[in-house]
C-alpha positions in Angstrom: -33.0 27.3 36.1 -34.1 23.7 34.9 -37.5 24.8 34.6 -36.5 27.8 32.7 -34.7 25.7 30.1 -37.8 23.3 29.9 -39.8 26.7 29.0 -37.2 28.0 26.6 -37.9 24.5 24.7 -41.4 25.5 23.9 -40.2 28.1 21.4 -38.2 25.4 19.2 -39.3 25.8 15.7 -40.8 29.2 16.0 -38.0 31.8 17.0 -35.4 31.3 14.5 -32.9 33.0 14.2 -33.6 34.2 17.6 -32.3 32.1 20.5 -34.4 29.8 22.6 -34.9 31.6 26.0 -37.0 30.9 29.2 -37.5 33.0 32.1 -38.7 32.2 35.9 -39.5 34.8 38.6 -39.2 33.6 42.2 -40.1 35.2 45.2 -40.2 34.3 49.0 -39.2 30.7 47.8 -42.3 30.4 45.4 -42.3 30.5 41.5 -44.8 33.5 40.8 -44.6 33.8 37.0 -42.9 32.0 34.0 -42.4 33.1 30.4 -40.5 32.2 27.3 -39.8 33.6 23.8 -42.8 32.3 21.9 -42.2 33.7 18.3 -39.8 35.5 16.3 -40.7 39.3 16.6 -42.8 38.5 19.9 -42.1 39.5 23.4 -38.7 38.2 24.8 -39.0 35.6 27.6 -38.3 38.1 30.4 -41.4 40.3 29.1 -43.6 37.4 28.8 -42.9 36.3 32.5 -43.8 39.9 33.6 -47.1 39.8 31.5 -48.0 36.5 33.3 -47.1 37.7 36.9 -50.2 37.7 38.9 -48.5 39.6 41.7 -45.8 42.3 42.2 -42.4 41.1 41.2 -40.4 43.9 43.1 -37.8 42.3 45.4 -38.1 38.9 43.3 -35.2 36.7 41.9 -35.5 36.2 38.0 -33.8 33.0 36.4 -33.2 33.6 32.6 -31.4 31.1 30.4 -29.7 33.9 28.3 -28.3 37.1 29.1 -31.0 39.8 29.0 -30.8 42.2 26.0 -29.6 45.9 26.3 -30.3 47.1 22.9 -33.3 48.2 21.2 -34.3 45.5 18.4 -37.8 44.4 17.5 -38.5 45.0 21.1 -37.3 47.2 23.8 -34.4 46.0 26.1 -35.3 43.5 28.5 -32.6 44.6 30.9 -34.3 48.1 31.3 -37.6 46.5 32.0 -36.1 44.3 34.7 -34.7 47.3 36.6 -37.8 49.2 36.0 -39.9 46.2 37.7 -37.9 46.1 40.7 -36.3 42.8 40.4 -33.7 42.3 43.2 -31.6 39.5 41.7 -31.0 37.9 38.2 -29.5 34.4 37.7 -28.2 33.8 34.1 -27.2 30.5 32.4 -25.1 31.8 29.5 -24.0 35.3 28.3 -25.2 36.5 25.0 -22.5 36.4 22.1 -24.5 38.8 20.1 -22.0 41.9 19.8 -25.1 43.9 20.5 -25.2 42.3 23.8 -22.2 40.6 24.8 -21.8 41.4 28.5 -23.7 44.8 28.1 -27.0 43.4 29.7 -25.1 42.3 32.7 -23.2 45.4 33.1 -26.5 47.5 33.0 -28.1 45.5 35.7 -25.2 45.6 37.9 -24.9 49.4 37.4 -28.6 49.5 38.6 -27.6 47.9 41.7 -29.1 44.2 40.9 -27.1 41.3 42.0 -26.3 39.1 39.1 -25.1 35.5 39.1 -24.0 33.9 35.8 -23.0 30.3 34.5 -25.9 28.3 36.4 -26.5 25.0 34.0 -24.3 26.5 31.4 -23.5 23.4 29.7 -27.1 22.7 29.3 -27.9 26.1 27.9 -25.1 26.0 25.6 -26.3 22.8 23.7 -29.8 23.9 23.7 -28.8 27.2 21.9 -26.0 25.5 19.8 -27.6 26.8 16.7 -27.8 30.4 17.8 -24.4 30.6 19.4 -22.8 29.7 15.9 -25.1 31.8 13.7 -24.8 34.7 15.7 -21.1 34.5 15.8 -20.2 33.0 12.5 -23.4 34.3 10.5 -23.3 30.8 8.9 -25.8 28.1 9.4 -25.3 25.3 11.9 -25.4 22.2 9.8 -26.8 18.8 11.0 -26.0 15.8 8.9 -28.6 13.2 9.5 -28.5 9.7 7.9 -30.2 6.3 8.6 -28.4 3.1 7.9 -28.7 -0.7 8.5 -26.4 -2.2 11.2 -24.1 -3.0 8.6 -23.9 0.6 7.2 -26.3 0.4 4.1 -28.7 3.1 3.6 -30.4 1.5 0.6 -30.2 -2.2 -1.0 -28.4 -3.0 -4.0 -31.6 -2.4 -6.0 -31.8 1.1 -4.2 -34.9 0.0 -2.0 -34.7 2.4 1.0 -38.2 2.8 2.4 -37.8 2.2 5.3 -34.6 1.7 6.7 -35.7 2.7 10.4 -39.1 2.2 12.2 -41.9 4.4 12.9 -40.4 6.2 16.1 -37.3 7.0 14.5 -39.1 8.6 11.5 -41.4 10.5 13.8 -38.1 12.1 15.6 -37.1 13.0 12.1 -40.1 15.2 11.8 -39.6 16.8 15.2 -35.9 17.6 13.7 -37.6 19.1 10.7 -39.8 21.2 12.7 -36.9 22.6 14.9 -34.5 23.7 12.0 -34.7 26.4 9.5 -34.2 24.5 6.6 -33.4 21.1 4.9 -31.0 20.5 2.3 -30.7 17.8 -0.1 -28.8 17.1 -3.6 -30.3 16.9 -6.8 -29.7 13.2 -6.9 -32.1 12.6 -4.1 -34.9 14.8 -5.8 -34.4 12.6 -8.9 -34.5 9.3 -7.1 -37.3 9.9 -4.4 -39.4 13.2 -5.5 -39.4 14.1 -1.6 -41.9 16.6 -0.3 -39.4 17.4 2.7 -42.4 18.8 4.8 -43.1 18.3 8.4 -45.6 15.8 9.7 -45.8 15.9 13.5 -47.8 13.6 15.6 -48.4 16.3 18.2 -48.9 20.0 17.7 -48.3 22.3 14.9 -45.6 21.4 12.4 -43.6 24.0 10.7 -42.2 23.2 7.2 -38.5 24.2 7.0 -37.0 25.7 3.9 -36.3 23.5 1.5 -32.8 23.8 -0.1 -31.8 21.7 -3.4 -28.4 21.6 -4.4 -28.5 21.6 -8.2 -25.8 22.9 -10.2 -27.1 22.3 -13.5 -30.9 23.2 -12.6 -31.9 19.6 -13.5 -34.9 19.7 -11.1 -38.1 18.7 -13.0 -40.8 21.2 -13.0 -43.4 18.4 -12.0 -41.1 17.9 -8.6 -43.3 17.6 -5.3 -41.2 20.5 -3.9 -42.2 22.9 -7.0 -45.9 21.7 -6.5 -47.2 21.3 -3.1 -49.4 23.2 -0.6 -46.7 24.7 1.9 -45.8 28.1 3.0 -42.1 27.3 3.0 -39.7 28.3 0.4 -37.9 26.3 -2.1 -34.4 27.4 -2.7 -32.5 26.1 -5.7 -28.7 26.5 -5.8 -27.3 26.5 -9.1 -24.0 27.6 -11.0 -23.6 29.4 -13.9 -23.9 26.1 -15.8 -27.7 26.2 -15.2 -29.7 27.1 -18.4 -31.4 30.5 -17.9 -34.7 29.7 -19.8 -35.1 26.7 -17.3 -34.2 29.2 -14.2 -37.1 31.6 -15.4 -39.6 28.8 -15.5 -38.5 27.4 -12.0 -39.1 31.0 -10.6 -42.3 31.2 -12.3 -43.3 28.2 -10.0 -42.3 29.9 -7.2 -38.8 28.8 -6.6 -36.1 31.1 -5.3 -32.9 30.8 -7.3 -29.5 31.4 -5.7 -26.6 31.4 -8.1 -23.2 30.7 -6.6 -19.6 29.9 -8.0 -18.9 26.2 -9.1 -16.2 24.3 -7.7 -15.1 21.2 -9.6 -18.2 21.1 -11.6 -20.5 21.5 -8.6 -22.1 24.3 -6.4 -19.5 25.6 -4.2 -21.0 24.6 -0.9 -18.9 27.2 1.3 -20.0 30.2 -1.1 -23.6 28.7 -0.7 -23.4 28.7 3.2 -22.4 32.4 3.3 -25.2 33.3 1.0 -27.8 31.3 3.3 -26.5 33.0 6.3 -27.1 36.4 4.8 -30.6 35.2 4.4 -31.0 34.7 8.2 -31.0 30.7 7.7 -29.4 29.6 10.9 -29.7 25.9 10.6 -29.6 23.0 8.1 -30.8 19.6 8.4 -28.7 18.0 5.8 -30.8 14.9 4.2 -29.0 14.5 1.3 -27.1 11.3 -0.4 -23.8 10.2 0.0 -22.3 12.2 -2.3 -23.6 15.6 -0.7 -22.7 14.1 2.8 -19.0 13.8 1.6 -18.8 17.0 0.0 -20.3 19.0 2.9 -17.7 17.0 5.3 -14.9 17.6 3.1 -15.6 21.4 2.9 -15.9 21.3 6.9 -19.2 22.4 6.9 -20.9 20.0 9.1 -21.4 20.7 13.0 -23.1 17.9 14.2 -24.0 14.4 13.2 -27.1 12.2 13.7 -27.0 8.6 12.6 -29.9 6.3 12.8 -28.9 2.8 13.2 -31.5 0.0 12.1 -31.7 -3.4 13.6 -31.1 -5.0 10.2 -28.6 -6.2 7.8 -28.8 -6.1 4.2 -25.3 -6.5 2.8 -24.5 -6.0 -0.8 -21.0 -4.7 -2.1 -22.9 -2.2 -4.4 -25.2 -1.0 -1.5 -24.9 2.6 -0.6 -23.5 4.0 2.6 -24.2 7.1 4.3 -21.0 9.0 3.0 -19.6 8.2 -0.3 -17.6 10.6 -2.7 -13.7 10.0 -3.0 -13.4 9.3 0.4 -10.5 9.8 2.9 -7.0 7.9 1.7 -5.4 7.5 5.0 -6.7 6.4 8.2 -4.8 8.9 9.9 -6.6 11.5 8.1 -10.1 10.3 9.0 -12.7 13.0 10.3 -12.7 12.7 14.0 -15.8 12.8 15.9 -16.8 13.5 19.6 -19.7 11.3 20.6 -22.1 13.0 22.5 -24.9 10.3 23.1 -26.4 7.1 22.1 -30.1 6.4 22.8 -32.9 3.8 21.7 -35.7 5.2 19.6 -38.3 2.2 19.1 -36.2 -0.7 17.7 -33.3 1.6 16.4 -30.5 3.5 18.0 -29.7 7.2 17.5 -26.0 8.2 17.5 -25.3 12.0 18.1 -21.8 13.1 17.4 -20.0 16.5 17.0 -17.1 17.1 14.4 -14.1 17.4 16.6 -13.0 21.1 17.0 -9.6 20.7 15.6 -10.9 19.3 12.5 -10.7 21.8 9.5 -7.4 23.7 10.6 -5.4 21.8 8.0 -6.1 21.2 4.5 -8.4 18.0 4.0 -6.8 15.3 2.3 -8.8 13.2 0.0 -8.6 10.8 -2.9 
């Protein structure tokens, strides 16, 4: 199953909004074939493993990281193929929460007389497919808030100098993150200050540019912005409100931008409404690379699932130097947003802290200001 998880990882960045899935076929104590889901709309991992087999798979055991599907979608049901090919035993890591599957694949296999075992390396498989598991059940994107700061918590100096907070290794890792997610989201403040490209520049392998999403209630983005004038297959989405000028929106659309009109909340884009709309467009994940204001707004609205904070081996100080999370902030320490730390690791000279918003958070009304 560990090998199946490694294979599944090879599909990262290419299969959204489908899950990452790997499969290994074992016969007489030997691995006789391997497969994984390569591309959205392409063969599933089980079928890929069958196609790669150099000998008869009848009587073999298949290890697969996600419950085989039992419905007709872009491809025929994998559970039917497993029965047809004569597989004797199937070992599954996690069940598929997709309502179209949800145990039906396992049931089909068992009714056909195939032995099924579930739950092997379940925690690892759930983490690998955390994006899919949220999206398929909530129809909302999995949101990762990413920020880089100095050891004293600054994302830029008091003169707004921010290149570069972290070192080369950390920056390369961010491009891997961009490759893996469906989209990157920034606020208009970041666009006006930095004029970013938000493309993927990987050192190894093909990099896929994510969809660029700009939260811009008044459509202030300059028509000369790099996001609107670069050679990339990725879409640029601008989320605006009723306060945006109609003529400006027409000009932005003529430049290839996709305009999403959402309600306003406190004179800003209603982020919850935006997430619902993005989910409808099959955007399953967002790397939030916005500034401190957008970060706080997303946290306050309980939209963030995971936080990645890079900490550089630097101190710059400054009372006016910006921090990763701005906004009004939380008034009482007892109301602070709780996190569950997942890991801490070193990337070059920098540290990367991974944490998740504690599940209990969001049940009560957030108290701010």
